[in-house]
gemmi code that builds the backbone of each chain (N, CA, C; Angstrom):
import gemmi

chains = {
    "A": [
        ("UNK", (9.858, 348.713, 182.295), (9.144, 349.974, 182.530), (9.062, 350.210, 184.030)),
        ("UNK", (9.352, 351.411, 184.391), (9.348, 351.740, 185.812), (7.941, 351.686, 186.394)),
        ("UNK", (7.847, 351.166, 187.617), (6.562, 351.135, 188.304), (6.338, 352.376, 189.147)),
        ("UNK", (7.461, 353.051, 189.497), (7.361, 354.233, 190.349), (8.039, 355.408, 189.678)),
        ("UNK", (7.361, 356.503, 189.644), (7.878, 357.728, 189.032), (7.611, 358.833, 190.046)),
        ("UNK", (8.608, 359.086, 190.899), (8.420, 360.020, 192.014), (9.055, 361.370, 191.736)),
        ("UNK", (8.349, 362.432, 192.075), (8.985, 363.741, 192.070), (9.856, 363.817, 193.320)),
        ("UNK", (11.162, 363.989, 193.128), (12.078, 364.095, 194.274), (12.074, 365.541, 194.793)),
        ("UNK", (12.372, 366.485, 193.903), (12.309, 367.906, 194.257), (12.092, 368.714, 192.988)),
        ("UNK", (11.545, 369.897, 193.144), (11.428, 370.831, 192.025), (11.848, 372.210, 192.503)),
        ("UNK", (12.139, 373.073, 191.543), (12.571, 374.423, 191.919), (12.223, 375.395, 190.806)),
        ("UNK", (11.776, 376.565, 191.214), (11.438, 377.644, 190.281), (12.319, 378.838, 190.625)),
        ("UNK", (13.201, 379.226, 189.699), (14.132, 380.318, 189.980), (13.390, 381.659, 190.078)),
        ("UNK", (13.505, 382.306, 191.227), (12.875, 383.616, 191.400), (13.885, 384.745, 191.201)),
        ("UNK", (15.160, 384.379, 191.035), (16.215, 385.351, 190.726), (17.212, 384.674, 189.795)),
        ("UNK", (17.942, 385.462, 189.017), (18.987, 384.889, 188.173), (20.052, 384.250, 189.062)),
        ("UNK", (20.604, 383.136, 188.611), (21.638, 382.450, 189.398), (22.848, 382.158, 188.523)),
        ("UNK", (23.976, 382.769, 188.850), (25.181, 382.556, 188.037), (25.774, 381.174, 188.261)),
        ("UNK", (25.476, 380.575, 189.396), (25.981, 379.229, 189.665), (25.011, 378.136, 189.257)),
        ("UNK", (23.936, 378.523, 188.581), (22.944, 377.554, 188.168), (22.186, 376.989, 189.352)),
        ("UNK", (21.709, 375.784, 189.190), (20.913, 375.120, 190.227), (21.505, 373.747, 190.508)),
        ("UNK", (21.649, 373.437, 191.783), (22.200, 372.141, 192.185), (21.175, 371.364, 192.994)),
        ("UNK", (20.912, 370.143, 192.592), (20.150, 369.206, 193.426), (21.177, 368.376, 194.189)),
        ("UNK", (21.152, 368.469, 195.511), (22.137, 367.745, 196.320), (21.450, 366.676, 197.174)),
        ("UNK", (22.262, 365.808, 197.780), (21.747, 364.720, 198.627), (20.630, 363.952, 197.920)),
        ("UNK", (20.865, 363.619, 196.674), (19.870, 362.848, 195.917), (19.794, 361.440, 196.516)),
        ("UNK", (18.611, 360.985, 196.903), (18.509, 359.652, 197.502), (18.894, 358.559, 196.500)),
        ("UNK", (19.460, 357.472, 197.016), (19.944, 356.403, 196.123), (18.983, 355.214, 196.086)),
        ("UNK", (17.689, 355.493, 196.222), (16.700, 354.416, 196.288), (16.024, 354.155, 194.942)),
        ("UNK", (16.422, 354.883, 193.913), (15.795, 354.723, 192.599), (16.731, 353.987, 191.635)),
        ("UNK", (16.208, 353.652, 190.477), (17.013, 353.010, 189.436), (17.566, 354.053, 188.470)),
        ("UNK", (16.732, 354.979, 188.062), (17.139, 356.033, 187.133), (16.635, 357.384, 187.653)),
        ("UNK", (17.268, 358.441, 187.166), (16.810, 359.798, 187.468), (16.406, 360.486, 186.168)),
        ("UNK", (15.405, 361.329, 186.255), (15.023, 362.157, 185.108), (14.937, 363.607, 185.573)),
        ("UNK", (15.652, 364.471, 184.872), (15.613, 365.898, 185.167), (14.867, 366.591, 184.035)),
        ("UNK", (13.722, 367.156, 184.351), (12.951, 367.917, 183.373), (13.170, 369.403, 183.630)),
        ("UNK", (13.572, 370.120, 182.611), (13.899, 371.535, 182.803), (13.199, 372.393, 181.764)),
        ("UNK", (12.746, 373.526, 182.198), (12.262, 374.568, 181.299), (13.073, 375.798, 181.684)),
        ("UNK", (14.117, 376.083, 180.915), (15.121, 377.041, 181.400), (15.509, 378.074, 180.343)),
        ("UNK", (16.006, 379.176, 180.879), (16.476, 380.281, 180.041), (17.828, 380.736, 180.566)),
        ("UNK", (18.769, 380.987, 179.653), (20.068, 381.532, 180.035), (20.222, 382.926, 179.464)),
        ("UNK", (21.296, 383.602, 179.819), (21.440, 384.993, 179.355), (22.458, 385.143, 178.231)),
        ("UNK", (22.778, 384.062, 177.533), (23.627, 384.162, 176.347), (22.927, 385.013, 175.274)),
        ("UNK", (23.684, 385.829, 174.557), (23.099, 386.674, 173.514), (22.862, 385.851, 172.255)),
        ("UNK", (21.854, 384.992, 172.322), (21.506, 384.090, 171.229), (20.081, 383.635, 171.499)),
        ("UNK", (19.432, 383.034, 170.507), (18.106, 382.483, 170.778), (18.213, 381.222, 171.621)),
        ("UNK", (19.372, 380.548, 171.530), (19.534, 379.263, 172.197), (20.762, 379.290, 173.104)),
        ("UNK", (20.698, 378.532, 174.152), (21.839, 378.399, 175.053), (22.056, 376.921, 175.340)),
        ("UNK", (23.302, 376.548, 175.550), (23.613, 375.178, 175.951), (23.649, 375.096, 177.467)),
        ("UNK", (23.406, 373.904, 177.958), (23.431, 373.692, 179.404), (24.637, 372.841, 179.779)),
        ("UNK", (25.231, 373.149, 180.902), (26.315, 372.309, 181.412), (25.768, 371.426, 182.528)),
        ("UNK", (26.308, 370.215, 182.596), (25.934, 369.278, 183.651), (27.189, 368.952, 184.461)),
        ("UNK", (27.123, 369.099, 185.760), (28.230, 368.703, 186.626), (27.684, 367.739, 187.673)),
        ("UNK", (28.270, 366.556, 187.706), (27.793, 365.500, 188.604), (28.723, 365.378, 189.806)),
        ("UNK", (28.135, 365.344, 190.984), (28.885, 365.196, 192.234), (30.007, 366.224, 192.365)),
        ("UNK", (29.860, 367.368, 191.761), (30.887, 368.415, 191.835), (32.152, 368.077, 191.073)),
        ("UNK", (32.119, 367.008, 190.293), (33.308, 366.552, 189.574), (33.486, 367.388, 188.306)),
        ("UNK", (34.579, 368.155, 188.269), (34.831, 369.018, 187.112), (35.884, 368.411, 186.187)),
        ("UNK", (36.038, 367.098, 186.264), (36.986, 366.399, 185.385), (36.519, 366.405, 183.945)),
        ("UNK", (37.067, 365.496, 183.180), (36.834, 365.516, 181.736), (35.585, 364.723, 181.354)),
        ("UNK", (34.547, 365.429, 181.011), (33.317, 364.822, 180.482), (33.474, 364.693, 178.964)),
        ("UNK", (32.649, 363.860, 178.367), (32.619, 363.749, 176.907), (31.166, 363.775, 176.460)),
        ("UNK", (30.940, 364.335, 175.287), (29.562, 364.371, 174.813), (29.486, 364.199, 173.302)),
        ("UNK", (28.301, 363.938, 172.835), (28.007, 363.988, 171.401), (26.603, 364.552, 171.275)),
        ("UNK", (26.405, 365.424, 170.289), (25.100, 366.067, 170.118), (24.718, 366.074, 168.638)),
        ("UNK", (23.450, 365.919, 168.405), (22.895, 366.044, 167.061), (21.813, 367.124, 167.146)),
        ("UNK", (21.809, 368.018, 166.183), (20.893, 369.132, 166.312), (20.423, 369.615, 164.944)),
        ("UNK", (19.339, 370.332, 164.959), (18.820, 370.931, 163.739), (18.051, 372.192, 164.090)),
        ("UNK", (17.943, 373.084, 163.119), (17.217, 374.325, 163.327), (16.364, 374.614, 162.100)),
        ("UNK", (15.313, 375.385, 162.319), (14.378, 375.652, 161.231), (15.025, 376.434, 160.100)),
        ("UNK", (16.100, 377.171, 160.381), (16.782, 377.927, 159.343), (17.609, 377.066, 158.416)),
        ("UNK", (17.698, 375.776, 158.701), (18.453, 374.870, 157.843), (19.731, 374.366, 158.473)),
        ("UNK", (20.192, 375.023, 159.533), (21.416, 374.565, 160.191), (21.181, 373.246, 160.904)),
        ("UNK", (21.996, 372.268, 160.599), (21.898, 370.999, 161.310), (23.252, 370.337, 161.282)),
        ("UNK", (23.470, 369.461, 162.238), (24.766, 368.804, 162.261), (24.987, 368.091, 163.570)),
        ("UNK", (26.217, 367.878, 163.890), (26.574, 367.199, 165.123), (27.888, 367.762, 165.615)),
        ("UNK", (28.107, 367.624, 166.900), (29.409, 367.994, 167.461), (29.601, 367.217, 168.740)),
        ("UNK", (30.696, 367.476, 169.396), (30.967, 366.806, 170.648), (32.438, 366.489, 170.772)),
        ("UNK", (32.776, 365.925, 171.889), (34.165, 365.569, 172.088), (34.513, 365.486, 173.556)),
        ("UNK", (35.765, 365.211, 173.813), (36.255, 365.114, 175.178), (36.471, 366.510, 175.748)),
        ("UNK", (36.081, 366.658, 177.005), (36.247, 367.945, 177.650), (34.981, 368.792, 177.616)),
        ("UNK", (33.939, 368.268, 177.013), (32.676, 369.022, 176.927), (31.656, 368.403, 177.863)),
        ("UNK", (31.010, 369.237, 178.670), (29.939, 368.730, 179.526), (28.605, 369.379, 179.175)),
        ("UNK", (28.441, 369.707, 177.870), (27.179, 370.278, 177.408), (26.151, 369.159, 177.260)),
        ("UNK", (24.947, 369.421, 177.682), (23.843, 368.498, 177.426), (22.548, 369.252, 177.661)),
        ("UNK", (21.637, 369.168, 176.711), (20.366, 369.859, 176.877), (20.425, 371.265, 176.329)),
        ("UNK", (19.292, 371.918, 176.362), (19.141, 373.196, 175.673), (18.260, 374.133, 176.482)),
        ("UNK", (18.628, 375.401, 176.467), (17.809, 376.449, 177.073), (17.534, 377.496, 176.014)),
        ("UNK", (16.625, 378.401, 176.291), (16.498, 379.559, 175.420), (17.567, 380.561, 175.842)),
        ("UNK", (17.882, 381.481, 174.933), (18.886, 382.498, 175.237), (18.266, 383.869, 175.396)),
        ("UNK", (19.126, 384.860, 175.545), (18.658, 386.207, 175.873), (17.914, 386.887, 174.738)),
        ("UNK", (18.170, 386.468, 173.474), (17.481, 387.134, 172.372), (16.134, 386.483, 172.056)),
        ("UNK", (15.820, 385.384, 172.724), (14.464, 384.840, 172.634), (13.562, 385.701, 173.520)),
        ("UNK", (12.275, 385.718, 173.199), (11.348, 386.522, 174.001), (11.421, 386.106, 175.467)),
        ("UNK", (11.065, 387.035, 176.341), (11.249, 386.794, 177.774), (10.424, 385.625, 178.296)),
        ("UNK", (9.320, 385.335, 177.606), (8.465, 384.238, 178.080), (8.769, 382.917, 177.367)),
        ("UNK", (9.902, 382.857, 176.662), (10.283, 381.637, 175.954), (11.357, 380.908, 176.751)),
        ("UNK", (11.119, 379.631, 176.994), (12.086, 378.808, 177.724), (12.405, 377.569, 176.892)),
        ("UNK", (13.650, 377.131, 176.963), (14.033, 375.897, 176.299), (13.658, 374.707, 177.165)),
        ("UNK", (13.320, 373.606, 176.540), (12.857, 372.437, 177.295), (13.810, 371.267, 177.097)),
        ("UNK", (14.166, 370.646, 178.188), (15.069, 369.499, 178.120), (14.601, 368.418, 179.075)),
        ("UNK", (14.739, 367.183, 178.628), (14.561, 366.037, 179.512), (15.877, 365.281, 179.511)),
        ("UNK", (16.481, 365.146, 180.671), (17.793, 364.517, 180.784), (17.665, 363.291, 181.682)),
        ("UNK", (18.052, 362.144, 181.153), (17.880, 360.878, 181.872), (19.240, 360.365, 182.330)),
        ("UNK", (19.371, 360.131, 183.609), (20.594, 359.573, 184.182), (20.284, 358.107, 184.505)),
        ("UNK", (20.834, 357.225, 183.695), (20.487, 355.808, 183.856), (21.381, 355.130, 184.892)),
        ("UNK", (20.798, 354.217, 185.647), (21.549, 353.407, 186.626), (22.520, 354.266, 187.448)),
        ("UNK", (21.981, 355.315, 188.043), (22.829, 356.343, 188.657), (23.493, 355.896, 189.955)),
        ("UNK", (23.069, 354.754, 190.516), (23.722, 354.294, 191.745), (24.780, 353.230, 191.479)),
        ("UNK", (24.890, 352.774, 190.238), (25.864, 351.714, 189.956), (27.276, 352.276, 189.998)),
        ("UNK", (28.256, 351.388, 190.120), (29.645, 351.853, 190.187), (30.309, 351.851, 188.821)),
        ("UNK", (29.486, 351.820, 187.785), (30.033, 351.869, 186.431), (30.073, 353.309, 185.954)),
        ("UNK", (30.594, 353.495, 184.756), (30.698, 354.830, 184.184), (29.315, 355.481, 184.105)),
        ("UNK", (29.232, 356.711, 184.576), (27.945, 357.414, 184.583), (27.708, 358.098, 183.238)),
        ("UNK", (26.466, 358.051, 182.793), (26.153, 358.768, 181.572), (24.724, 359.283, 181.619)),
        ("UNK", (24.438, 360.119, 180.678), (23.104, 360.718, 180.612), (22.752, 360.954, 179.156)),
        ("UNK", (21.474, 360.894, 178.861), (21.006, 361.202, 177.516), (19.940, 362.278, 177.609)),
        ("UNK", (19.810, 363.049, 176.557), (18.858, 364.154, 176.621), (18.139, 364.323, 175.295)),
        ("UNK", (16.947, 364.855, 175.369), (16.321, 365.434, 174.201), (15.838, 366.813, 174.605)),
        ("UNK", (15.933, 367.738, 173.681), (15.659, 369.112, 174.060), (15.258, 369.930, 172.850)),
        ("UNK", (14.648, 371.046, 173.114), (14.267, 371.924, 172.029), (13.901, 373.305, 172.526)),
        ("UNK", (13.943, 374.252, 171.613), (13.527, 375.605, 171.947), (12.967, 376.248, 170.692)),
        ("UNK", (11.926, 377.032, 170.849), (11.414, 377.825, 169.738), (11.418, 379.271, 170.181)),
        ("UNK", (11.784, 380.162, 169.275), (11.914, 381.560, 169.664), (11.481, 382.463, 168.532)),
        ("UNK", (10.693, 383.461, 168.859), (10.341, 384.475, 167.874), (11.406, 385.557, 167.898)),
        ("UNK", (11.955, 385.879, 166.742), (12.983, 386.909, 166.671), (12.553, 387.954, 165.645)),
        ("UNK", (13.318, 389.027, 165.563), (12.984, 390.082, 164.604), (13.074, 389.581, 163.171)),
        ("UNK", (13.849, 388.528, 162.946), (13.983, 387.996, 161.584), (13.148, 386.731, 161.379)),
        ("UNK", (12.224, 386.463, 162.294), (11.341, 385.316, 162.116), (11.461, 384.319, 163.249)),
        ("UNK", (10.601, 383.327, 163.180), (10.613, 382.314, 164.227), (11.745, 381.323, 163.991)),
        ("UNK", (12.319, 380.841, 165.075), (13.410, 379.880, 165.006), (13.028, 378.672, 165.851)),
        ("UNK", (13.179, 377.488, 165.281), (12.899, 376.265, 166.018), (14.165, 375.423, 166.035)),
        ("UNK", (14.545, 374.968, 167.184), (15.776, 374.201, 167.293), (15.531, 372.949, 168.142)),
        ("UNK", (16.140, 371.874, 167.726), (15.923, 370.596, 168.385), (17.258, 369.886, 168.524)),
        ("UNK", (17.466, 369.196, 169.611), (18.721, 368.487, 169.764), (18.578, 367.224, 170.590)),
        ("UNK", (19.451, 366.275, 170.306), (19.575, 365.062, 171.112), (21.040, 364.962, 171.534)),
        ("UNK", (21.277, 364.442, 172.710), (22.658, 364.387, 173.144), (22.931, 363.250, 174.092)),
        ("UNK", (24.215, 362.969, 174.229), (24.674, 361.938, 175.157), (25.879, 362.501, 175.885)),
        ("UNK", (25.926, 362.270, 177.189), (27.035, 362.772, 178.001), (27.634, 361.626, 178.797)),
        ("UNK", (28.948, 361.524, 178.754), (29.650, 360.534, 179.557), (30.459, 361.264, 180.623)),
        ("UNK", (30.314, 360.840, 181.861), (30.971, 361.519, 182.975), (32.449, 361.126, 183.039)),
        ("UNK", (33.260, 361.864, 183.800), (34.669, 361.483, 183.970), (34.785, 360.034, 184.457)),
        ("UNK", (35.804, 359.335, 184.009), (35.925, 357.910, 184.319), (36.147, 357.652, 185.808)),
        ("UNK", (36.627, 358.658, 186.534), (36.847, 358.447, 187.972), (35.580, 358.660, 188.784)),
        ("UNK", (34.487, 358.942, 188.107), (33.234, 359.164, 188.829), (32.481, 357.830, 188.886)),
        ("UNK", (32.759, 357.063, 189.920), (32.148, 355.743, 190.026), (31.133, 355.657, 191.165)),
        ("UNK", (31.121, 356.658, 192.045), (30.151, 356.645, 193.148), (28.761, 356.949, 192.606)),
        ("UNK", (27.753, 356.597, 193.376), (26.380, 356.937, 192.980), (26.250, 358.445, 192.794)),
        ("UNK", (25.407, 358.842, 191.883), (25.179, 360.277, 191.675), (24.404, 360.815, 192.880)),
        ("UNK", (25.024, 361.773, 193.578), (24.360, 362.363, 194.743), (24.050, 363.835, 194.534)),
        ("UNK", (24.680, 364.444, 193.525), (24.325, 365.833, 193.224), (24.454, 366.088, 191.726)),
        ("UNK", (23.599, 366.956, 191.241), (23.611, 367.358, 189.826), (23.474, 368.868, 189.781)),
        ("UNK", (24.435, 369.501, 189.108), (24.334, 370.940, 188.873), (24.047, 371.179, 187.403)),
        ("UNK", (23.140, 372.091, 187.141), (22.825, 372.461, 185.757), (22.966, 373.966, 185.642)),
        ("UNK", (23.622, 374.399, 184.557), (23.898, 375.829, 184.442), (23.978, 376.248, 182.986)),
        ("UNK", (23.897, 377.532, 182.771), (24.121, 378.146, 181.466), (25.622, 378.108, 181.207)),
        ("UNK", (26.030, 377.719, 179.987), (27.468, 377.546, 179.786), (28.112, 378.685, 179.020)),
        ("UNK", (27.404, 379.314, 178.125), (27.997, 380.408, 177.365), (27.677, 381.768, 177.982)),
        ("UNK", (26.575, 381.849, 178.666), (26.203, 383.077, 179.343), (26.767, 383.074, 180.757)),
        ("UNK", (26.181, 383.906, 181.598), (26.699, 383.997, 182.959), (25.656, 383.651, 184.012)),
        ("UNK", (24.465, 383.208, 183.582), (23.458, 382.878, 184.597), (22.290, 382.117, 183.987)),
        ("UNK", (21.628, 381.342, 184.837), (20.294, 380.844, 184.518), (19.313, 381.918, 184.975)),
        ("UNK", (18.280, 382.106, 184.198), (17.411, 383.259, 184.447), (16.162, 382.930, 185.257)),
        ("UNK", (15.644, 383.985, 185.845), (14.382, 383.951, 186.588), (13.274, 383.298, 185.753)),
        ("UNK", (12.486, 382.485, 186.405), (11.376, 381.814, 185.719), (11.710, 380.413, 185.263)),
        ("UNK", (13.005, 380.075, 185.279), (13.390, 378.713, 184.910), (12.844, 377.736, 185.952)),
        ("UNK", (12.354, 376.595, 185.491), (11.825, 375.594, 186.415), (12.510, 374.258, 186.166)),
        ("UNK", (12.793, 373.549, 187.240), (13.489, 372.270, 187.141), (12.785, 371.248, 188.027)),
        ("UNK", (12.614, 370.046, 187.507), (11.951, 368.967, 188.242), (12.838, 367.735, 188.191)),
        ("UNK", (13.160, 367.187, 189.335), (13.978, 365.968, 189.391), (13.089, 364.805, 189.837)),
        ("UNK", (13.025, 363.780, 188.991), (12.198, 362.610, 189.274), (13.076, 361.385, 189.482)),
        ("UNK", (12.574, 360.452, 190.266), (13.224, 359.166, 190.443), (12.342, 358.056, 189.894)),
        ("UNK", (12.957, 357.105, 189.183), (12.231, 355.958, 188.637), (12.750, 354.691, 189.283)),
        ("UNK", (11.864, 353.793, 189.624), (12.312, 352.491, 190.113), (11.308, 351.421, 189.718)),
        ("UNK", (11.757, 350.200, 189.837), (10.959, 349.081, 189.330), (10.007, 348.503, 190.362)),
        ("UNK", (10.006, 349.045, 191.567), (9.115, 348.498, 192.596), (8.190, 349.578, 193.119)),
    ],
    "B": [
        ("UNK", (16.731, 393.675, 191.276), (16.446, 392.262, 191.573), (17.678, 391.587, 192.185)),
        ("UNK", (17.465, 390.738, 193.138), (18.562, 389.987, 193.737), (19.181, 389.071, 192.696)),
        ("UNK", (20.498, 388.996, 192.697), (21.157, 388.032, 191.825), (21.861, 387.026, 192.718)),
        ("UNK", (21.703, 385.762, 192.354), (22.223, 384.704, 193.214), (23.540, 384.159, 192.675)),
        ("UNK", (24.422, 383.806, 193.604), (25.646, 383.093, 193.233), (25.324, 381.659, 192.909)),
        ("UNK", (24.455, 381.098, 193.706), (24.120, 379.681, 193.526), (22.805, 379.351, 194.214)),
        ("UNK", (22.238, 378.241, 193.772), (21.034, 377.700, 194.405), (21.259, 376.221, 194.622)),
        ("UNK", (21.011, 375.751, 195.827), (21.138, 374.317, 196.113), (19.852, 373.826, 196.746)),
        ("UNK", (19.317, 372.750, 196.186), (18.117, 372.130, 196.742), (18.534, 370.812, 197.354)),
        ("UNK", (18.400, 370.681, 198.667), (18.737, 369.443, 199.350), (17.566, 368.474, 199.178)),
        ("UNK", (17.803, 367.413, 198.417), (16.709, 366.503, 198.080), (16.212, 365.695, 199.277)),
        ("UNK", (17.043, 365.543, 200.292), (16.607, 364.770, 201.467), (15.724, 365.595, 202.370)),
        ("UNK", (16.117, 366.858, 202.579), (15.396, 367.687, 203.545), (14.430, 368.666, 202.886)),
        ("UNK", (14.610, 368.911, 201.601), (13.791, 369.905, 200.924), (14.280, 371.331, 201.142)),
        ("UNK", (15.356, 371.470, 201.932), (15.882, 372.805, 202.207), (16.466, 373.414, 200.928)),
        ("UNK", (16.189, 374.694, 200.723), (16.737, 375.418, 199.573), (17.716, 376.466, 200.096)),
        ("UNK", (18.945, 376.396, 199.612), (19.961, 377.371, 200.024), (20.235, 378.291, 198.837)),
        ("UNK", (19.789, 379.530, 198.948), (20.034, 380.525, 197.899), (21.126, 381.462, 198.410)),
        ("UNK", (22.238, 381.497, 197.707), (23.366, 382.328, 198.140), (23.423, 383.586, 197.281)),
        ("UNK", (23.053, 384.748, 197.851), (23.051, 385.979, 197.043), (24.436, 386.614, 196.980)),
        ("UNK", (24.623, 387.441, 195.980), (25.831, 388.254, 195.922), (25.724, 389.374, 196.955)),
        ("UNK", (26.850, 389.764, 197.515), (26.871, 390.966, 198.341), (26.819, 392.170, 197.406)),
        ("UNK", (26.540, 393.337, 197.954), (26.481, 394.552, 197.127), (27.811, 394.787, 196.413)),
        ("UNK", (28.908, 394.556, 197.143), (30.234, 394.783, 196.547), (30.483, 393.799, 195.411)),
        ("UNK", (30.105, 392.528, 195.628), (30.292, 391.516, 194.581), (29.424, 391.824, 193.369)),
        ("UNK", (28.212, 392.300, 193.663), (27.301, 392.620, 192.578), (27.853, 393.766, 191.725)),
        ("UNK", (28.459, 394.744, 192.388), (29.061, 395.871, 191.660), (30.184, 395.372, 190.762)),
        ("UNK", (31.000, 394.447, 191.295), (32.090, 393.869, 190.490), (31.521, 393.092, 189.303)),
        ("UNK", (30.424, 392.382, 189.568), (29.811, 391.563, 188.516), (29.272, 392.437, 187.385)),
        ("UNK", (28.679, 393.558, 187.741), (28.152, 394.478, 186.721), (29.290, 394.948, 185.820)),
        ("UNK", (30.423, 395.293, 186.448), (31.594, 395.738, 185.673), (32.077, 394.613, 184.780)),
        ("UNK", (32.167, 393.397, 185.348), (32.659, 392.245, 184.577), (31.740, 391.940, 183.394)),
        ("UNK", (30.433, 391.952, 183.634), (29.498, 391.652, 182.555), (29.547, 392.712, 181.466)),
        ("UNK", (29.725, 393.983, 181.881), (29.847, 395.061, 180.898), (31.101, 394.858, 180.062)),
        ("UNK", (32.185, 394.444, 180.718), (33.444, 394.191, 180.014), (33.277, 393.037, 179.027)),
        ("UNK", (32.600, 391.972, 179.485), (32.368, 390.816, 178.611), (31.536, 391.207, 177.399)),
        ("UNK", (30.551, 392.075, 177.619), (29.708, 392.513, 176.516), (30.507, 393.347, 175.527)),
        ("UNK", (31.397, 394.213, 176.043), (32.259, 395.018, 175.158), (33.151, 394.092, 174.330)),
        ("UNK", (33.736, 393.093, 174.998), (34.612, 392.152, 174.284), (33.842, 391.374, 173.226)),
        ("UNK", (32.616, 390.976, 173.574), (31.797, 390.235, 172.612), (31.459, 391.111, 171.412)),
        ("UNK", (31.160, 392.386, 171.687), (30.854, 393.324, 170.607), (32.074, 393.525, 169.714)),
        ("UNK", (33.253, 393.623, 170.344), (34.492, 393.802, 169.573), (34.752, 392.585, 168.685)),
        ("UNK", (34.466, 391.384, 169.242), (34.667, 390.159, 168.439), (33.691, 390.136, 167.264)),
        ("UNK", (32.435, 390.536, 167.534), (31.440, 390.563, 166.450), (31.864, 391.536, 165.360)),
        ("UNK", (32.324, 392.729, 165.769), (32.722, 393.744, 164.798), (33.949, 393.291, 164.011)),
        ("UNK", (34.889, 392.625, 164.703), (36.087, 392.131, 164.017), (35.705, 391.059, 163.000)),
        ("UNK", (34.786, 390.188, 163.385), (34.351, 389.127, 162.470), (33.633, 389.719, 161.266)),
        ("UNK", (32.806, 390.741, 161.523), (32.093, 391.390, 160.416), (33.068, 392.107, 159.488)),
        ("UNK", (34.076, 392.767, 160.081), (35.064, 393.480, 159.271), (35.873, 392.493, 158.432)),
        ("UNK", (36.235, 391.351, 159.033), (37.006, 390.333, 158.304), (36.173, 389.779, 157.153)),
        ("UNK", (34.887, 389.545, 157.419), (34.018, 389.022, 156.370), (33.855, 390.031, 155.241)),
        ("UNK", (33.728, 391.310, 155.603), (33.588, 392.362, 154.591), (34.863, 392.480, 153.759)),
        ("UNK", (36.023, 392.391, 154.422), (37.303, 392.483, 153.712), (37.469, 391.310, 152.749)),
        ("UNK", (37.045, 390.128, 153.220), (37.139, 388.930, 152.378), (36.240, 389.072, 151.152)),
        ("UNK", (35.022, 389.575, 151.383), (34.083, 389.752, 150.269), (34.610, 390.784, 149.284)),
        ("UNK", (35.221, 391.863, 149.815), (35.766, 392.906, 148.941), (36.925, 392.353, 148.124)),
        ("UNK", (37.785, 391.553, 148.751), (38.924, 390.959, 148.042), (38.435, 390.028, 146.939)),
        ("UNK", (37.375, 389.252, 147.257), (36.829, 388.329, 146.268), (36.247, 389.109, 145.084)),
        ("UNK", (35.508, 390.173, 145.398), (34.902, 390.984, 144.338), (35.979, 391.619, 143.469)),
        ("UNK", (37.050, 392.080, 144.108), (38.156, 392.698, 143.366), (38.816, 391.693, 142.434)),
        ("UNK", (39.053, 390.477, 142.970), (39.689, 389.430, 142.164), (38.793, 389.041, 140.994)),
        ("UNK", (37.493, 388.948, 141.259), (36.556, 388.581, 140.192), (36.499, 389.664, 139.117)),
        ("UNK", (36.578, 390.916, 139.540), (36.560, 392.025, 138.580), (37.798, 391.978, 137.693)),
        ("UNK", (38.945, 391.656, 138.296), (40.186, 391.580, 137.515), (40.125, 390.417, 136.520)),
        ("UNK", (39.580, 389.301, 136.986), (39.457, 388.135, 136.094), (38.475, 388.431, 134.961)),
        ("UNK", (37.406, 389.129, 135.289), (36.431, 389.491, 134.260), (37.072, 390.428, 133.241)),
        ("UNK", (37.929, 391.328, 133.741), (38.613, 392.265, 132.837), (39.554, 391.523, 131.897)),
        ("UNK", (40.034, 390.366, 132.332), (40.912, 389.544, 131.485), (40.117, 388.715, 130.477)),
        ("UNK", (38.787, 388.784, 130.579), (37.961, 388.115, 129.591), (37.319, 386.828, 130.049)),
        ("UNK", (37.483, 386.462, 131.325), (36.862, 385.224, 131.812), (35.368, 385.446, 132.021)),
        ("UNK", (34.575, 384.412, 131.731), (33.137, 384.493, 131.960), (32.851, 384.215, 133.435)),
        ("UNK", (31.630, 384.523, 133.861), (31.229, 384.271, 135.253), (31.338, 382.782, 135.582)),
        ("UNK", (30.976, 381.925, 134.623), (31.064, 380.477, 134.852), (32.515, 380.044, 135.026)),
        ("UNK", (33.395, 380.611, 134.218), (34.815, 380.264, 134.328), (35.403, 380.748, 135.654)),
        ("UNK", (34.971, 381.933, 136.089), (35.462, 382.461, 137.375), (34.950, 381.588, 138.515)),
        ("UNK", (33.680, 381.194, 138.426), (33.098, 380.374, 139.493), (33.785, 379.012, 139.568)),
        ("UNK", (34.302, 378.548, 138.437), (34.942, 377.226, 138.410), (36.353, 377.249, 138.975)),
        ("UNK", (36.891, 378.458, 139.188), (38.279, 378.556, 139.672), (38.387, 378.155, 141.142)),
    ],
}
model = gemmi.Model(1)
for chain_id, residues in chains.items():
    chain = gemmi.Chain(chain_id)
    for i, (resn, *xyz) in enumerate(residues, 1):
        res = gemmi.Residue()
        res.name, res.seqid = resn, gemmi.SeqId(i, " ")
        for name, pos in zip(("N", "CA", "C"), xyz):
            atom = gemmi.Atom()
            atom.name, atom.element = name, gemmi.Element(name[0])
            atom.pos, atom.b_iso = gemmi.Position(*pos), 0.0
            res.add_atom(atom)
        chain.add_residue(res)
    model.add_chain(chain)
structure = gemmi.Structure()
structure.add_model(model)
structure.setup_entities()
């Protein structure tokens, strides 16, 4: 169990950003990183997926996701070439609804394969009723990404922007 | 409202770099987003039309089978 749980930086989007949000120059003094997000994208859906890009590396990520929704839809997907992880609300969710994700980057300074795990969910009131969606996921970074994680970009993947009001918090965990 | 190309938070210094679109870029973006929305609408309409055509074909086939004397259970089993 970590003895230190430090807020490294946080950000509250005051304008829509098509390039998402990037945390750069992440210090390498922690053991793990945790990114907590309350975000909204502009995809025409109640839910939006989030993309993760580490150190600007746009190589081949792999993921697996398990998800369920209150309407009965549930299942899993994933594969090579996907860098989806986490969940946001979409444009058809009410304006004050944000999707919540916690994404953990374990051992981010080691020279081994980088990966991240997430749990996320969003609830949205729609004209046809309330929708609740929940997901868990795992992301494996490109195999050539062996340097410590120094930057993380998070963005809307199906839409064209992360929306105003989205908030992101990056924490560092260490054992001392 | 200002629309940003990107936001970068430097974790060492705390500096936030917000890169806005220029007016010209923003105008291009509005056109692009409108085009994307039109394309998305066209895809939705095409999918709905395909689904309607499929349902109509199924109903037609079921009507023909019923006319041949098959029961609903027999048609469903096909």
